[in-house]
N, CA, C and O atoms as a printed pandas DataFrame, in Angstrom:
     atom_number atom_name residue_name chain_id  residue_number  x_coord  y_coord  z_coord
0              1         N          MET        A               1  102.301   82.178   78.878
1              2        CA          MET        A               1  102.938   80.912   78.585
2              3         C          MET        A               1  104.273   80.881   79.300
3              4         O          MET        A               1  104.963   81.895   79.407
4              5         N          THR        A               2  104.628   79.698   79.790
5              6        CA          THR        A               2  105.954   79.478   80.337
6              7         C          THR        A               2  106.539   78.235   79.694
7              8         O          THR        A               2  105.812   77.356   79.233
8              9         N          TRP        A               3  107.861   78.175   79.671
9             10        CA          TRP        A               3  108.528   76.983   79.161
10            11         C          TRP        A               3  109.970   76.953   79.628
11            12         O          TRP        A               3  110.516   77.944   80.112
12            13         N          ASP        A               4  110.571   75.776   79.468
13            14        CA          ASP        A               4  111.987   75.573   79.715
14            15         C          ASP        A               4  112.686   75.381   78.380
15            16         O          ASP        A               4  112.120   74.803   77.452
16            17         N          LEU        A               5  113.904   75.862   78.284
17            18        CA          LEU        A               5  114.707   75.641   77.081
18            19         C          LEU        A               5  115.283   74.231   77.123
19            20         O          LEU        A               5  115.734   73.761   78.168
20            21         N          ARG        A               6  115.261   73.568   75.979
21            22        CA          ARG        A               6  115.884   72.248   75.895
22            23         C          ARG        A               6  117.394   72.398   76.033
23            24         O          ARG        A               6  117.953   73.416   75.625
24            25         N          PRO        A               7  118.055   71.405   76.600
25            26        CA          PRO        A               7  119.517   71.474   76.709
26            27         C          PRO        A               7  120.178   71.514   75.321
27            28         O          PRO        A               7  119.714   70.867   74.382
28            29         N          ALA        A               8  121.233   72.261   75.214
29            30        CA          ALA        A               8  122.088   72.293   74.021
30            31         C          ALA        A               8  121.360   72.714   72.745
31            32         O          ALA        A               8  121.692   72.236   71.660
32            33         N          ILE        A               9  120.368   73.606   72.863
33            34        CA          ILE        A               9  119.709   74.092   71.645
34            35         C          ILE        A               9  120.603   75.112   70.958
35            36         O          ILE        A               9  121.522   75.663   71.563
36            37         N          ASP        A              10  120.325   75.349   69.710
37            38        CA          ASP        A              10  120.999   76.392   68.951
38            39         C          ASP        A              10  120.334   77.717   69.349
39            40         O          ASP        A              10  119.251   78.038   68.860
40            41         N          MET        A              11  120.976   78.479   70.227
41            42        CA          MET        A              11  120.371   79.713   70.735
42            43         C          MET        A              11  120.131   80.745   69.647
43            44         O          MET        A              11  119.174   81.516   69.722
44            45         N          GLU        A              12  120.987   80.766   68.640
45            46        CA          GLU        A              12  120.777   81.716   67.539
46            47         C          GLU        A              12  119.505   81.356   66.778
47            48         O          GLU        A              12  118.721   82.242   66.436
48            49         N          ALA        A              13  119.289   80.071   66.508
49            50        CA          ALA        A              13  118.080   79.632   65.818
50            51         C          ALA        A              13  116.840   79.902   66.677
51            52         O          ALA        A              13  115.814   80.345   66.162
52            53         N          TYR        A              14  116.931   79.638   67.974
53            54        CA          TYR        A              14  115.810   79.905   68.890
54            55         C          TYR        A              14  115.487   81.396   68.911
55            56         O          TYR        A              14  114.318   81.779   68.857
56            57         N          THR        A              15  116.510   82.235   68.988
57            58        CA          THR        A              15  116.307   83.681   69.000
58            59         C          THR        A              15  115.648   84.149   67.714
59            60         O          THR        A              15  114.711   84.947   67.752
60            61         N          ASN        A              16  116.127   83.660   66.574
61            62        CA          ASN        A              16  115.527   84.035   65.287
62            63         C          ASN        A              16  114.079   83.580   65.197
63            64         O          ASN        A              16  113.214   84.339   64.758
64            65         N          PHE        A              17  113.808   82.340   65.613
65            66        CA          PHE        A              17  112.430   81.844   65.608
66            67         C          PHE        A              17  111.558   82.715   66.503
67            68         O          PHE        A              17  110.457   83.098   66.108
68            69         N          SER        A              18  112.034   83.030   67.696
69            70        CA          SER        A              18  111.247   83.821   68.652
70            71         C          SER        A              18  110.884   85.178   68.066
71            72         O          SER        A              18  109.737   85.614   68.170
72            73         N          LYS        A              19  111.838   85.838   67.462
73            74        CA          LYS        A              19  111.581   87.156   66.879
74            75         C          LYS        A              19  110.570   87.074   65.739
75            76         O          LYS        A              19  109.694   87.932   65.626
76            77         N          GLN        A              20  110.682   86.048   64.893
77            78        CA          GLN        A              20  109.742   85.879   63.789
78            79         C          GLN        A              20  108.340   85.559   64.312
79            80         O          GLN        A              20  107.349   86.086   63.807
80            81         N          ALA        A              21  108.263   84.694   65.325
81            82        CA          ALA        A              21  106.967   84.314   65.883
82            83         C          ALA        A              21  106.266   85.518   66.511
83            84         O          ALA        A              21  105.074   85.737   66.295
84            85         N          VAL        A              22  107.010   86.283   67.278
85            86        CA          VAL        A              22  106.416   87.458   67.920
86            87         C          VAL        A              22  105.969   88.467   66.877
87            88         O          VAL        A              22  104.920   89.090   67.042
88            89         N          SER        A              23  106.731   88.646   65.814
89            90        CA          SER        A              23  106.327   89.612   64.780
90            91         C          SER        A              23  105.005   89.201   64.133
91            92         O          SER        A              23  104.218   90.063   63.742
92            93         N          LYS        A              24  104.753   87.904   64.017
93            94        CA          LYS        A              24  103.469   87.431   63.481
94            95         C          LYS        A              24  102.336   87.730   64.453
95            96         O          LYS        A              24  101.278   88.214   64.049
96            97         N          VAL        A              25  102.554   87.447   65.716
97            98        CA          VAL        A              25  101.508   87.673   66.718
98            99         C          VAL        A              25  101.183   89.156   66.834
99           100         O          VAL        A              25  100.020   89.518   67.018
100          101         N          LEU        A              26  102.180   90.015   66.731
101          102        CA          LEU        A              26  101.950   91.456   66.839
102          103         C          LEU        A              26  100.958   91.968   65.798
103          104         O          LEU        A              26  100.338   93.013   65.996
104          105         N          GLN        A              27  100.805   91.249   64.701
105          106        CA          GLN        A              27   99.896   91.664   63.634
106          107         C          GLN        A              27   98.486   91.094   63.777
107          108         O          GLN        A              27   97.609   91.404   62.969
108          109         N          ALA        A              28   98.263   90.277   64.779
109          110        CA          ALA        A              28   96.964   89.613   64.937
110          111         C          ALA        A              28   95.888   90.610   65.374
111          112         O          ALA        A              28   96.154   91.495   66.187
112          113         N          PRO        A              29   94.686   90.468   64.841
113          114        CA          PRO        A              29   93.582   91.336   65.269
114          115         C          PRO        A              29   93.338   91.198   66.773
115          116         O          PRO        A              29   93.252   90.089   67.300
116          117         N          GLY        A              30   93.230   92.327   67.445
117          118        CA          GLY        A              30   92.938   92.335   68.869
118          119         C          GLY        A              30   94.143   92.185   69.770
119          120         O          GLY        A              30   94.008   92.196   70.993
120          121         N          PHE        A              31   95.335   92.045   69.177
121          122        CA          PHE        A              31   96.532   91.896   70.001
122          123         C          PHE        A              31   96.977   93.256   70.514
123          124         O          PHE        A              31   96.982   94.231   69.762
124          125         N          ARG        A              32   97.359   93.335   71.811
125          126        CA          ARG        A              32   97.715   94.622   72.411
126          127         C          ARG        A              32   99.159   94.733   72.867
127          128         O          ARG        A              32   99.775   95.787   72.709
128          129         N          GLU        A              33   99.719   93.646   73.440
129          130        CA          GLU        A              33  101.043   93.801   74.041
130          131         C          GLU        A              33  101.707   92.441   74.231
131          132         O          GLU        A              33  101.042   91.435   74.481
132          133         N          PHE        A              34  103.038   92.433   74.106
133          134        CA          PHE        A              34  103.833   91.236   74.367
134          135         C          PHE        A              34  104.936   91.584   75.354
135          136         O          PHE        A              34  105.593   92.617   75.226
136          137         N          ARG        A              35  105.135   90.719   76.335
137          138        CA          ARG        A              35  106.233   90.885   77.286
138          139         C          ARG        A              35  106.929   89.539   77.444
139          140         O          ARG        A              35  106.271   88.500   77.491
140          141         N          ALA        A              36  108.252   89.554   77.526
141          142        CA          ALA        A              36  109.024   88.328   77.745
142          143         C          ALA        A              36  109.933   88.539   78.950
143          144         O          ALA        A              36  110.528   89.602   79.130
144          145         N          HIS        A              37  110.021   87.500   79.765
145          146        CA          HIS        A              37  110.867   87.545   80.952
146          147         C          HIS        A              37  111.632   86.237   81.071
147          148         O          HIS        A              37  111.176   85.190   80.612
148          149         N          ARG        A              38  112.798   86.313   81.693
149          150        CA          ARG        A              38  113.541   85.099   82.019
150          151         C          ARG        A              38  113.496   84.932   83.526
151          152         O          ARG        A              38  113.472   85.915   84.267
152          153         N          ASN        A              39  113.485   83.716   83.967
153          154        CA          ASN        A              39  113.454   83.410   85.386
154          155         C          ASN        A              39  114.892   83.332   85.885
155          156         O          ASN        A              39  115.617   82.405   85.522
156          157         N          VAL        A              40  115.314   84.274   86.698
157          158        CA          VAL        A              40  116.691   84.297   87.182
158          159         C          VAL        A              40  116.937   83.222   88.244
159          160         O          VAL        A              40  118.081   82.993   88.637
160          161         N          LEU        A              41  115.873   82.561   88.711
161          162        CA          LEU        A              41  116.007   81.529   89.736
162          163         C          LEU        A              41  115.890   80.115   89.191
163          164         O          LEU        A              41  115.965   79.163   89.967
164          165         N          GLY        A              42  115.709   79.940   87.877
165          166        CA          GLY        A              42  115.671   78.582   87.335
166          167         C          GLY        A              42  114.482   78.323   86.442
167          168         O          GLY        A              42  114.247   79.042   85.471
168          169         N          SER        A              43  113.728   77.280   86.780
169          170        CA          SER        A              43  112.638   76.815   85.927
170          171         C          SER        A              43  111.300   77.366   86.404
171          172         O          SER        A              43  111.086   77.462   87.612
172          173         N          PRO        A              44  110.382   77.735   85.490
173          174        CA          PRO        A              44  110.568   77.734   84.045
174          175         C          PRO        A              44  111.540   78.831   83.621
175          176         O          PRO        A              44  111.674   79.857   84.288
176          177         N          HIS        A              45  112.206   78.593   82.511
177          178        CA          HIS        A              45  113.218   79.538   82.030
178          179         C          HIS        A              45  112.613   80.815   81.456
179          180         O          HIS        A              45  113.179   81.898   81.607
180          181         N          VAL        A              46  111.459   80.685   80.796
181          182        CA          VAL        A              46  110.877   81.809   80.054
182          183         C          VAL        A              46  109.411   81.963   80.422
183          184         O          VAL        A              46  108.690   80.981   80.594
184          185         N          ARG        A              47  108.985   83.220   80.539
185          186        CA          ARG        A              47  107.564   83.536   80.640
186          187         C          ARG        A              47  107.261   84.556   79.555
187          188         O          ARG        A              47  107.861   85.630   79.513
188          189         N          ALA        A              48  106.333   84.215   78.688
189          190        CA          ALA        A              48  105.885   85.127   77.634
190          191         C          ALA        A              48  104.443   85.508   77.945
191          192         O          ALA        A              48  103.581   84.644   78.102
192          193         N          THR        A              49  104.195   86.802   78.030
193          194        CA          THR        A              49  102.858   87.298   78.332
194          195         C          THR        A              49  102.301   87.973   77.085
195          196         O          THR        A              49  102.894   88.904   76.541
196          197         N          TYR        A              50  101.163   87.485   76.654
197          198        CA          TYR        A              50  100.458   88.028   75.495
198          199         C          TYR        A              50   99.199   88.700   76.013
199          200         O          TYR        A              50   98.396   88.060   76.692
200          201         N          VAL        A              51   99.011   89.976   75.709
201          202        CA          VAL        A              51   97.842   90.713   76.172
202          203         C          VAL        A              51   96.936   90.981   74.976
203          204         O          VAL        A              51   97.355   91.553   73.970
204          205         N          TRP        A              52   95.693   90.555   75.110
205          206        CA          TRP        A              52   94.705   90.690   74.043
206          207         C          TRP        A              52   93.606   91.643   74.472
207          208         O          TRP        A              52   93.347   91.820   75.662
208          209         N          HIS        A              53   92.965   92.252   73.487
209          210        CA          HIS        A              53   91.840   93.138   73.761
210          211         C          HIS        A              53   90.709   92.365   74.437
211          212         O          HIS        A              53   90.057   92.879   75.346
212          213         N          SER        A              54   90.481   91.139   73.996
213          214        CA          SER        A              54   89.406   90.331   74.586
214          215         C          SER        A              54   89.773   88.855   74.527
215          216         O          SER        A              54   90.653   88.451   73.768
216          217         N          LEU        A              55   89.099   88.073   75.324
217          218        CA          LEU        A              55   89.278   86.632   75.306
218          219         C          LEU        A              55   88.889   86.057   73.948
219          220         O          LEU        A              55   89.483   85.075   73.502
220          221         N          VAL        A              56   87.918   86.645   73.298
221          222        CA          VAL        A              56   87.496   86.200   71.967
222          223         C          VAL        A              56   88.631   86.400   70.962
223          224         O          VAL        A              56   88.876   85.533   70.123
224          225         N          ASP        A              57   89.324   87.538   71.043
225          226        CA          ASP        A              57   90.453   87.785   70.136
226          227         C          ASP        A              57   91.532   86.721   70.327
227          228         O          ASP        A              57   92.063   86.187   69.353
228          229         N          TRP        A              58   91.854   86.415   71.595
229          230        CA          TRP        A              58   92.844   85.376   71.869
230          231         C          TRP        A              58   92.388   84.033   71.319
231          232         O          TRP        A              58   93.156   83.341   70.650
232          233         N          ALA        A              59   91.143   83.660   71.596
233          234        CA          ALA        A              59   90.632   82.361   71.152
234          235         C          ALA        A              59   90.642   82.261   69.630
235          236         O          ALA        A              59   90.991   81.217   69.078
236          237         N          ASN        A              60   90.265   83.329   68.958
237          238        CA          ASN        A              60   90.270   83.315   67.494
238          239         C          ASN        A              60   91.679   83.103   66.948
239          240         O          ASN        A              60   91.870   82.305   66.030
240          241         N          TYR        A              61   92.668   83.806   67.498
241          242        CA          TYR        A              61   94.036   83.647   67.002
242          243         C          TYR        A              61   94.597   82.285   67.387
243          244         O          TYR        A              61   95.314   81.664   66.603
244          245         N          HIS        A              62   94.282   81.831   68.560
245          246        CA          HIS        A              62   94.781   80.537   69.039
246          247         C          HIS        A              62   94.358   79.399   68.107
247          248         O          HIS        A              62   95.036   78.374   68.037
248          249         N          GLN        A              63   93.271   79.568   67.410
249          250        CA          GLN        A              63   92.759   78.535   66.504
250          251         C          GLN        A              63   93.241   78.698   65.065
251          252         O          GLN        A              63   92.911   77.867   64.218
252          253         N          THR        A              64   94.001   79.730   64.766
253          254        CA          THR        A              64   94.437   79.956   63.388
254          255         C          THR        A              64   95.524   78.968   62.986
255          256         O          THR        A              64   96.236   78.427   63.832
256          257         N          ASP        A              65   95.638   78.746   61.690
257          258        CA          ASP        A              65   96.712   77.913   61.161
258          259         C          ASP        A              65   98.072   78.520   61.496
259          260         O          ASP        A              65   99.037   77.795   61.737
260          261         N          GLU        A              66   98.146   79.849   61.510
261          262        CA          GLU        A              66   99.410   80.514   61.820
262          263         C          GLU        A              66   99.884   80.132   63.227
263          264         O          GLU        A              66  101.030   79.715   63.395
264          265         N          TRP        A              67   99.028   80.268   64.227
265          266        CA          TRP        A              67   99.406   79.926   65.597
266          267         C          TRP        A              67   99.703   78.439   65.723
267          268         O          TRP        A              67  100.700   78.049   66.330
268          269         N          GLN        A              68   98.845   77.618   65.153
269          270        CA          GLN        A              68   99.050   76.174   65.224
270          271         C          GLN        A              68  100.362   75.768   64.559
271          272         O          GLN        A              68  100.989   74.792   64.969
272          273         N          GLY        A              69  100.776   76.508   63.541
273          274        CA          GLY        A              69  102.041   76.230   62.874
274          275         C          GLY        A              69  103.255   76.639   63.695
275          276         O          GLY        A              69  104.335   76.072   63.532
276          277         N          LEU        A              70  103.083   77.616   64.572
277          278        CA          LEU        A              70  104.199   78.061   65.404
278          279         C          LEU        A              70  104.536   77.055   66.505
279          280         O          LEU        A              70  105.695   76.939   66.903
280          281         N          MET        A              71  103.556   76.346   66.985
281          282        CA          MET        A              71  103.776   75.470   68.134
282          283         C          MET        A              71  104.748   74.310   67.846
283          284         O          MET        A              71  105.626   74.062   68.671
284          285         N          PRO        A              72  104.637   73.596   66.728
285          286        CA          PRO        A              72  105.631   72.539   66.469
286          287         C          PRO        A              72  107.057   73.085   66.358
287          288         O          PRO        A              72  108.013   72.432   66.777
288          289         N          GLU        A              73  107.190   74.272   65.798
289          290        CA          GLU        A              73  108.514   74.892   65.692
290          291         C          GLU        A              73  109.037   75.254   67.085
291          292         O          GLU        A              73  110.211   75.033   67.382
292          293         N          LEU        A              74  108.173   75.808   67.937
293          294        CA          LEU        A              74  108.581   76.130   69.303
294          295         C          LEU        A              74  109.025   74.879   70.040
295          296         O          LEU        A              74  109.993   74.920   70.800
296          297         N          ASN        A              75  108.335   73.774   69.827
297          298        CA          ASN        A              75  108.671   72.517   70.506
298          299         C          ASN        A              75  110.069   71.999   70.172
299          300         O          ASN        A              75  110.605   71.175   70.912
300          301         N          LYS        A              76  110.662   72.455   69.092
301          302        CA          LYS        A              76  112.034   72.067   68.765
302          303         C          LYS        A              76  113.033   72.627   69.776
303          304         O          LYS        A              76  114.106   72.061   69.983
304          305         N          TYR        A              77  112.666   73.746   70.401
305          306        CA          TYR        A              77  113.576   74.466   71.271
306          307         C          TYR        A              77  113.225   74.387   72.758
307          308         O          TYR        A              77  114.075   74.623   73.616
308          309         N          VAL        A              78  111.973   74.054   73.054
309          310        CA          VAL        A              78  111.524   74.150   74.443
310          311         C          VAL        A              78  110.786   72.893   74.883
311          312         O          VAL        A              78  110.403   72.048   74.073
312          313         N          THR        A              79  110.604   72.803   76.184
313          314        CA          THR        A              79  109.840   71.720   76.785
314          315         C          THR        A              79  109.041   72.290   77.965
315          316         O          THR        A              79  109.251   73.432   78.373
316          317         N          HIS        A              80  108.149   71.499   78.490
317          318        CA          HIS        A              80  107.332   71.904   79.647
318          319         C          HIS        A              80  106.536   73.186   79.378
319          320         O          HIS        A              80  106.495   74.080   80.223
320          321         N          ILE        A              81  105.915   73.273   78.224
321          322        CA          ILE        A              81  105.096   74.444   77.900
322          323         C          ILE        A              81  103.835   74.413   78.752
323          324         O          ILE        A              81  103.154   73.392   78.847
324          325         N          GLU        A              82  103.541   75.544   79.364
325          326        CA          GLU        A              82  102.303   75.695   80.127
326          327         C          GLU        A              82  101.614   76.970   79.674
327          328         O          GLU        A              82  102.245   78.021   79.560
328          329         N          VAL        A              83  100.328   76.873   79.420
329          330        CA          VAL        A              83   99.538   78.032   79.020
330          331         C          VAL        A              83   98.513   78.304   80.112
331          332         O          VAL        A              83   97.792   77.404   80.542
332          333         N          GLN        A              84   98.459   79.532   80.545
333          334        CA          GLN        A              84   97.449   79.979   81.500
334          335         C          GLN        A              84   96.752   81.179   80.880
335          336         O          GLN        A              84   97.400   82.057   80.310
336          337         N          VAL        A              85   95.444   81.214   80.991
337          338        CA          VAL        A              85   94.664   82.329   80.468
338          339         C          VAL        A              85   94.092   83.081   81.672
339          340         O          VAL        A              85   93.321   82.532   82.460
340          341         N          TRP        A              86   94.484   84.328   81.791
341          342        CA          TRP        A              86   94.087   85.154   82.920
342          343         C          TRP        A              86   93.204   86.300   82.440
343          344         O          TRP        A              86   93.379   86.814   81.335
344          345         N          GLY        A              87   92.277   86.683   83.266
345          346        CA          GLY        A              87   91.433   87.841   83.021
346          347         C          GLY        A              87   91.643   88.856   84.133
347          348         O          GLY        A              87   92.356   88.575   85.096
348          349         N          PRO        A              88   91.035   90.029   84.015
349          350        CA          PRO        A              88   91.207   91.063   85.030
350          351         C          PRO        A              88   90.596   90.635   86.370
351          352         O          PRO        A              88   89.621   89.885   86.419
352          353         N          SER        A              89   91.186   91.124   87.426
353          354        CA          SER        A              89   90.664   90.884   88.769
354          355         C          SER        A              89   89.406   91.716   88.976
355          356         O          SER        A              89   89.393   92.892   88.612
356          357         N          PRO        A              90   88.355   91.151   89.546
357          358        CA          PRO        A              90   87.177   91.971   89.832
358          359         C          PRO        A              90   87.444   92.968   90.972
359          360         O          PRO        A              90   86.727   93.962   91.097
360          361         N          VAL        A              91   88.451   92.718   91.791
361          362        CA          VAL        A              91   88.779   93.598   92.912
362          363         C          VAL        A              91   89.687   94.744   92.454
363          364         O          VAL        A              91   89.483   95.891   92.849
364          365         N          MET        A              92   90.693   94.434   91.617
365          366        CA          MET        A              92   91.624   95.441   91.108
366          367         C          MET        A              92   91.844   95.200   89.620
367          368         O          MET        A              92   92.859   94.621   89.234
368          369         N          PRO        A              93   90.911   95.636   88.784
369          370        CA          PRO        A              93   90.992   95.320   87.355
370          371         C          PRO        A              93   92.060   96.083   86.581
371          372         O          PRO        A              93   92.420   95.672   85.478
372          373         N          GLU        A              94   92.573   97.173   87.120
373          374        CA          GLU        A              94   93.586   97.975   86.437
374          375         C          GLU        A              94   94.914   97.878   87.180
375          376         O          GLU        A              94   94.941   97.625   88.384
376          377         N          SER        A              95   96.007   98.078   86.459
377          378        CA          SER        A              95   97.337   98.108   87.078
378          379         C          SER        A              95   97.429   99.283   88.040
379          380         O          SER        A              95   96.868  100.348   87.786
380          381         N          LEU        A              96   98.130   99.087   89.129
381          382        CA          LEU        A              96   98.367  100.136   90.102
382          383         C          LEU        A              96   99.831  100.515   90.080
383          384         O          LEU        A              96  100.702   99.655   89.951
384          385         N          ARG        A              97  100.101  101.799   90.205
385          386        CA          ARG        A              97  101.467  102.301   90.224
386          387         C          ARG        A              97  101.564  103.345   91.336
387          388         O          ARG        A              97  100.557  103.942   91.716
388          389         N          PRO        A              98  102.776  103.567   91.861
389          390        CA          PRO        A              98  102.923  104.593   92.896
390          391         C          PRO        A              98  102.388  105.937   92.414
391          392         O          PRO        A              98  102.596  106.329   91.265
392          393         N          GLY        A              99  101.707  106.621   93.296
393          394        CA          GLY        A              99  101.181  107.936   92.960
394          395         C          GLY        A              99   99.875  107.913   92.202
395          396         O          GLY        A              99   99.383  108.967   91.799
396          397         N          SER        A             100   99.289  106.726   91.992
397          398        CA          SER        A             100   98.018  106.704   91.245
398          399         C          SER        A             100   96.842  106.518   92.171
399          400         O          SER        A             100   95.698  106.475   91.716
């Protein structure tokens, strides 16, 4: 997911919401990893990467009342939300690192 922060938001409230939202997702069945990045060059301001064991796990959580309840709250702080669902590459399905 990527998004832009709305102008003049309460950053403390956004930070608290973000931490609470992530703590909920971390408990979801099939959830493996969360990463957050800021774009040092501008828009989008934030990229949040959610890694799931399977596409089914993601789809199941995406349909829960918990997830659906988080989205209106997120919309108070952000705009231009984009969701992309990615799967492994058939050419290079695993991460590569130097020396591997």
